[in-house]
NURORO-390968 format. One line per 2 residues: their letters; for each residue x, y, z of C-alpha. Coordinates in steps of 0.001 Angstrom, whole numbers, plus 500000, padded with zeros to 6 digits. Example, Ala and Ser with C-alpha at 12.3 -4.5 7.8 and 13.67 -1.06 7.14 Angstrom:
BEGIN
as	512300/495500/507800 | 513670/498940/507140
END
This chain:
BEGIN
my	484046/516835/481359 | 485944/513969/482481
ak	482780/512440/484052 | 481352/512212/480510
ll	484550/511298/478595 | 485867/508528/480667
pd	482676/506278/480711 | 482626/506883/476793
iv	486069/505541/476641 | 485214/502526/478530
re	482280/501972/476268 | 484176/502657/473001
vd	486907/500172/474195 | 484371/497330/475242
at	483012/497768/471624 | 486599/497700/470064
ds	485588/501041/468412 | 488245/503361/466788
ks	486335/506345/468277 | 488132/505944/471593
ad	491343/507391/470252 | 489696/510718/469357
ml	488228/510635/473060 | 491749/510278/474317
km	492928/513149/472438 | 490122/515196/473625
fs	491110/514224/477150 | 494597/515192/476526
av	493504/518491/475185 | 491323/519091/478210
hq	494238/518103/480533 | 496727/520387/478819
si	494227/523531/479113 | 493615/523332/482687
pe	495888/523490/485956 | 497694/519892/486390
hi	496237/519649/489905 | 492841/520150/489020
sy	492963/517813/486085 | 494181/515185/488240
es	491795/515656/491034 | 488839/515584/488693
la	490197/512351/486955 | 490663/510748/490456
at	487083/511783/491436 | 485692/510299/488270
ll	487637/507018/488654 | 486372/506531/492292
tm	482856/507276/491215 | 483004/504645/488523
ll	484536/502310/490882 | 481815/502799/493499
sg	478947/502857/490809 | 480481/499653/488933
kr	480242/497718/492203 | 476813/498821/492994
eg	475546/497508/489460 | 476756/494062/490131
eg	477904/491708/492885 | 480441/489187/493225
ea	484118/488896/492776 | 483799/488512/488946
hr	481991/491763/488779 | 484514/493499/491167
ta	487608/492233/489015 | 486103/493216/485743
tl	485407/496849/487141 | 488933/497135/488481
kr	490317/495837/485038 | 488396/498389/482963
lr	489476/501294/485464 | 493135/500141/485436
yi	492961/499925/481490 | 491739/503615/481538
ir	494668/504682/483629 | 497250/502961/481375
ml	495598/504427/478229 | 495507/507804/479592
at	499100/507731/481028 | 500171/506549/477457
el	498201/509447/475849 | 499633/512043/478132
hp	503351/510552/478123 | 505786/512297/478856
gf	503579/514660/480592 | 502012/512019/482960
dg	502561/512315/486605 | 501475/509123/488273
cl	502473/510261/491601 | 500023/513248/491350
lm	497221/511097/490310 | 497900/508877/493122
ea	497809/511633/495723 | 494647/512834/494184
il	492981/509282/494410 | 494223/509076/497932
sf	493001/512448/499130 | 489246/511143/498477
dv	487332/509045/500937 | 485614/506218/499201
sg	483354/504524/502023 | 483778/502773/505081
dv	484156/499632/503342 | 487494/498183/503797
dd	487231/496418/500398 | 486486/499950/498666
ee	489693/501229/500376 | 491627/498236/499217
dk	490364/498630/495539 | 491199/502233/495939
ar	494876/501022/496779 | 494820/498964/493514
lm	494304/501747/491435 | 496879/503988/493141
fq	499206/500919/492495 | 498624/501102/488916
cv	499623/504769/488843 | 502821/504055/490559
tm	503729/501166/488304 | 503175/503322/485224
ha	504781/506209/486701 | 508069/503965/487437
af	507968/502544/484027 | 507955/505867/482288
as	510672/507185/484549 | 512892/503953/483812
gt	512540/504669/480311 | 511131/501119/479671
th	507816/502101/478307 | 508302/503785/474805
eg	506365/503341/471652 | 507926/500945/469534
rk	510078/499446/472330 | 508854/496244/474260
pr	509333/496577/477975 | 510712/493245/478525
qa	513658/493751/476253 | 514547/496861/478008
vr	514410/495316/481516 | 516241/492146/480090
ng	519026/494520/479105 | 519121/496350/482394
la	518625/500172/483260 | 521037/502778/482723
ps	522355/504287/486139 | 520641/507574/485474
ai	517545/505868/485122 | 517878/503610/488151
mh	518556/507001/490329 | 515278/508567/488871
vr	513258/505503/489351 | 514454/505044/493131
kc	513770/508729/493685 | 510051/508537/492208
la	509416/505311/494052 | 510583/506606/497272
aa	508419/509667/497169 | 505398/507367/496193
rk	506159/504832/498934 | 506217/507433/501678
tl	502867/508878/500471 | 501409/505352/500554
lr	502898/504751/503933 | 501358/507715/505368
wc	497963/506680/503795 | 498303/503278/505688
ct	499243/504923/508932 | 496621/507462/509107
dy	493576/505957/507508 | 493994/502276/506197
gp	496111/500946/509222 | 493977/502275/512083
rc	490673/500928/510145 | 491921/497583/509539
ga	495076/497070/511747 | 492983/496487/514841
tt	491935/493071/513513 | 494258/490253/514214
ad	495276/487519/511731 | 492695/485274/513442
ge	489797/487775/512385 | 489081/488818/516050
ss	488928/492501/516864 | 491729/493705/519042
sg	490364/497340/519093 | 487876/496974/521993
dd	490451/497582/524781 | 491630/501186/524262
te	493216/501137/527595 | 496209/498794/526615
vg	499267/500803/526218 | 502339/499523/524229
ag	503014/496884/522045 | 501062/493969/523448
tp	502244/490445/524359 | 505381/489331/522279
dy	504903/487617/518893 | 507259/484896/518552
hs	506293/484206/515004 | 507025/487361/513251
vl	508577/488056/509873 | 511815/488805/511350
gp	512015/485145/513296 | 512779/481988/511734
as	510493/480445/509133 | 507405/479088/510745
de	503998/477386/509651 | 502581/479118/512544
ek	503124/482666/511197 | 499812/484257/510215
ip	499831/487347/508317 | 496591/489614/508468
sw	495147/490667/505344 | 495577/494153/505703
ln	499508/493599/506121 | 499496/491385/502879
tm	497986/494423/501025 | 500720/496970/502351
rc	503203/494292/501362 | 502202/494445/498041
ll	501564/498261/497869 | 504866/499058/499336
fl	506623/496463/497072 | 507935/494444/499887
ed	506465/491333/498345 | 508276/489432/495400
ad	506985/490584/492034 | 506325/486979/491194
sp	504604/485667/494191 | 501170/484560/494205
lm	500129/486878/496808 | 501322/489836/494583
kk	498946/488220/491915 | 496167/488000/493980
ff	496610/491473/495226 | 496422/492741/491307
ms	493128/490878/490952 | 493206/490070/487271
ad	491754/487143/485606 | 493572/488284/482165
ei	497097/486596/482009 | 497999/489001/479128
ew	497165/491992/481466 | 499031/490322/484463
ee	502222/489702/482423 | 502494/493146/481102
el	502036/494449/484718 | 504590/492112/485865
tr	507259/493756/484027 | 506432/496999/485602
ir	506079/495480/489219 | 509642/493929/488916
ic	511075/497587/488384 | 509374/498640/491275
cd	510346/495589/493516 | 514123/495948/492389
hg	514398/499666/492865 | 511801/500603/495351
ss	511965/498530/498560 | 514598/500447/500538
ld	514142/501991/503946 | 515355/505227/505193
ds	514697/507444/508471 | 511655/509340/507279
mi	509833/506179/506617 | 510371/505039/510075
wi	509360/508579/511510 | 505996/508237/509561
iv	505150/505196/511279 | 506346/506194/514698
ka	504550/509629/514634 | 501399/508088/513722
cg	501258/506303/517096 | 499914/508147/519936
sr	496840/508723/522273 | 494745/510585/519828
kh	491598/509039/518349 | 492085/506930/515160
sl	496078/506765/515854 | 498055/503759/514818
yp	498131/500825/517243 | 501836/500027/518257
kv	501344/496452/517336 | 500395/497481/513844
ai	503461/500021/513739 | 505744/496968/514857
el	504504/494780/511996 | 504958/497295/509356
ie	508426/498412/510731 | 509439/494493/510781
nl	508392/493911/507404 | 510332/496871/505950
fe	513318/495803/507775 | 512971/492256/506600
cc	512929/493504/502837 | 516509/494913/503584
sn	517898/491600/504720 | 520172/489505/502816
gr	518975/488235/499623 | 516615/491001/499122
sg	516724/493881/497004 | 515983/496700/499499
tl	518864/498552/501494 | 518789/499890/505066
ev	519408/503759/504812 | 518750/504558/508448
sd	521232/506853/510367 | 519189/508944/512952
pt	520206/507459/516402 | 517104/509025/517949
iv	515100/506337/516081 | 516407/503555/518368
we	514929/505406/521561 | 511803/505666/519719
lf	511632/502086/518703 | 512456/501267/522249
nl	509184/503023/523540 | 507293/501505/520673
vq	508012/497933/521648 | 507463/498331/525561
ys	504600/496433/526912 | 502166/497605/529263
ps	499031/495674/530594 | 495815/497248/530559
dp	495370/496760/534152 | 498989/496381/535934
ss	497450/495997/539267 | 495688/492598/538273
lr	499126/491268/537831 | 499594/491702/541708
rp	498148/489671/544369 | 496018/491419/547006
ke	497825/492396/550237 | 496078/490142/552405
ed	496830/487404/550232 | 500522/488139/550270
ed	500469/488339/554077 | 498692/484883/554130
vm	501348/483388/552054 | 504106/484999/554197
ee	502508/483344/557263 | 502151/480020/555821
dl	505824/479998/554765 | 506867/480794/558211
pr	508694/478011/559985 | 506998/476566/562867
END
């Protein structure tokens, strides 16, 4: 049913036809008549199918942006139609549960759809998106304490789900590529964090700092990046300034109330590292943790809510460096003996 309704809604919207309102009501009726998880899974499968088929129909960045714009618009329309019964986190989890392809770009576009689910969910939770009330006015006047607590709870759950996706799927797939574009996944015998990085996000500002594209994606997806930054706008991939301005209001809510760090988030990252296949590389884990910590520094909106002392030992183990071949760092025994003989006084 959804596979038929959603493409029809897109066509009617593109044609500015009033029939789209009837189709939205039909969607709402179907959604309310079946179990919630089945509805969101069906919706997620349809959105991802449309994403991939839309990209196959045309090539180039402009076509990719247009496809994402349509699908994000569908999510916003359906969310508004279902409100207050819309659950963006359930839809995000459903989208996350499906594999799209082996293409990193497809995974990142899937992440952009999940991002839209979270921002809509947070806007509804904050009470800033209601019919007849402009979101900008509500944000300008500030959120009520009860609304802030609700938004923070929703965002904390959503960010942990997105972080698990990064640690189990996206990070192992993309994180083995360095900022220079070179693959670092060829040496599976290397254990530990690798050589020290003196230009990390926790160090002094430096022109030499190079952030890999996967980390830029996660900074935006976890709301570690400033809402108004060019990087956030680039991640959103919209050529429509009106669409961007509307989304920016929702993103600000998420960045203001959804960038804190607690014990469970660090444990998600630490437990993803290991010897099993497709585990998270320690270097990738460290970069994620550094960026999460940096968002809790002075002048940032995040707060550090870590209290588990065992995390200190886990981080200590994580940052240890072990070369791939420790014996290569030692000189042969014969060479050592020759040096010792040469050093003897005559």
